[in-house]
C-alpha positions as CSV (number, residue, x, y, z in Angstrom):
1,M,254.1,213.2,177.3
2,R,255.9,216.0,179.1
3,Q,256.0,219.1,177.0
4,E,259.4,220.4,178.4
5,S,262.7,219.0,179.5
6,F,264.4,220.6,182.5
7,V,267.9,220.2,183.8
8,I,269.0,221.2,187.3
9,L,271.5,224.0,187.1
10,K,274.3,224.9,189.6
11,K,273.6,227.4,192.4
12,I,272.8,230.8,190.8
13,T,270.9,233.9,191.4
14,K,269.4,234.7,188.0
15,I,268.7,232.7,184.8
16,E,267.1,233.4,181.5
17,N,264.2,231.1,180.4
18,A,263.9,229.6,183.9
19,G,261.0,227.2,184.1
20,F,260.9,227.5,187.9
21,C,263.3,228.1,190.8
22,Y,263.5,226.6,194.2
23,N,265.8,228.4,196.7
24,T,268.7,229.3,194.4
25,Y,268.5,226.2,192.2
26,C,266.6,226.8,188.9
27,M,265.2,224.5,186.3
28,R,265.4,225.5,182.6
29,Q,263.2,224.6,179.7
30,Y,265.3,223.6,176.6
31,V,262.6,222.6,174.1
32,E,259.3,224.2,173.4
33,Q,256.4,223.2,171.1
34,R,255.3,225.9,168.6
35,D,254.2,226.2,165.0
36,D,253.3,222.5,164.9
37,G,256.9,221.5,165.8
38,Y,259.5,221.2,168.4
39,W,262.1,224.0,168.7
40,I,265.0,224.9,171.0
41,T,263.6,227.4,173.4
42,G,263.9,230.9,172.2
43,K,265.8,229.9,169.0
44,R,264.9,229.2,165.4
45,I,266.6,225.8,165.5
46,S,264.4,222.8,165.3
47,L,264.7,219.8,167.6
48,D,264.7,217.8,164.4
49,S,268.1,219.1,163.4
50,I,269.6,218.1,166.8
51,V,267.9,214.7,166.8
52,Y,269.0,213.8,163.2
53,A,272.6,214.7,164.1
54,F,272.4,212.7,167.3
55,R,271.0,209.7,165.4
56,R,274.0,209.9,163.0
57,G,276.3,209.5,165.9
58,Q,277.5,213.0,166.3
59,S,278.6,214.0,169.8
60,P,276.9,216.9,171.6
61,E,280.2,218.9,171.1
62,S,280.1,218.3,167.4
63,I,276.4,219.2,167.2
64,Q,277.1,222.4,169.1
65,R,279.9,223.3,166.6
66,S,277.4,222.8,163.8
67,F,274.8,225.1,165.5
68,N,277.0,227.8,167.0
69,L,273.9,229.7,168.2
70,L,273.4,226.9,170.8
71,S,275.3,226.5,173.9
72,L,276.6,223.0,174.8
73,E,274.1,223.1,177.7
74,E,271.2,223.6,175.2
75,V,272.4,220.7,173.0
76,Y,272.5,218.4,176.0
77,G,269.1,219.7,177.1
78,A,267.6,219.0,173.7
79,I,269.1,215.5,173.6
80,A,267.7,214.8,177.1
81,F,264.3,216.0,176.0
82,Y,264.5,213.6,173.0
83,L,265.5,210.7,175.1
84,E,262.8,211.4,177.6
85,N,260.1,211.6,174.9
86,Q,261.7,209.4,172.2
87,D,258.5,207.7,171.1
88,E,256.5,210.9,170.7
89,V,259.4,212.7,168.9
90,D,260.0,209.8,166.6
91,N,256.3,209.6,165.7
92,Y,256.4,213.4,165.0
93,L,259.5,213.0,162.8
94,V,257.8,210.2,160.8
95,R,254.7,212.4,160.3
96,D,256.8,215.3,159.3
97,E,258.8,213.3,156.7
98,A,255.5,212.0,155.3
99,N,254.1,215.6,155.0
100,F,257.3,216.7,153.3
101,E,257.1,213.8,150.8
102,T,253.5,214.7,150.0
103,M,254.5,218.4,149.4
104,R,257.4,217.3,147.2
105,K,255.1,215.2,145.0
106,E,252.6,218.0,144.7
107,A,255.3,220.5,143.7
108,K,256.7,218.0,141.2
109,G,253.3,217.4,139.7
110,A,252.6,221.2,139.5
111,D,255.7,222.0,137.4
112,R,256.7,218.7,135.7
113,D,258.6,220.4,132.8
114,W,260.9,222.2,135.3
115,Y,261.7,219.0,137.1
116,L,262.4,217.2,133.8
117,K,264.8,220.0,132.9
118,M,266.6,219.7,136.2
119,Q,266.8,215.9,136.0
120,A,268.3,216.2,132.5
121,A,270.8,218.8,133.7
122,R,271.8,216.6,136.7
123,E,272.3,213.6,134.4
124,E,274.4,215.6,132.1
125,L,276.6,216.9,134.9
126,L,277.0,213.4,136.4
127,S,277.7,211.6,133.1
128,P,281.3,210.7,132.3
129,R,283.1,213.1,130.1
130,V,284.9,211.8,127.0
């Protein structure tokens, strides 16, 4: 699997986070792997967030409005990375969901009384009022 996704940019003289340049055309890396996950390069926004929104049918413009720290270009770059590496990213997401479920069960077992109180409070709030 390729570890980065590049998009050709228009003719420029300087670009941040350039992967490499040829003449005056540069390639930019939009996704990086760090901390056992995929992240938008130079940001604290996970690729997971973009992928889940994309899977729900949100347009890149809508995703960009939800993550105003990202440019529209970065959103398109992240989606391109996902589509190019879909099997690997999907497998990563399944593993990540399984890890989260394991941690949730462990936390629930560690403080069962608190979870029972929260469940009772939720049921009380959701029950019809007379």
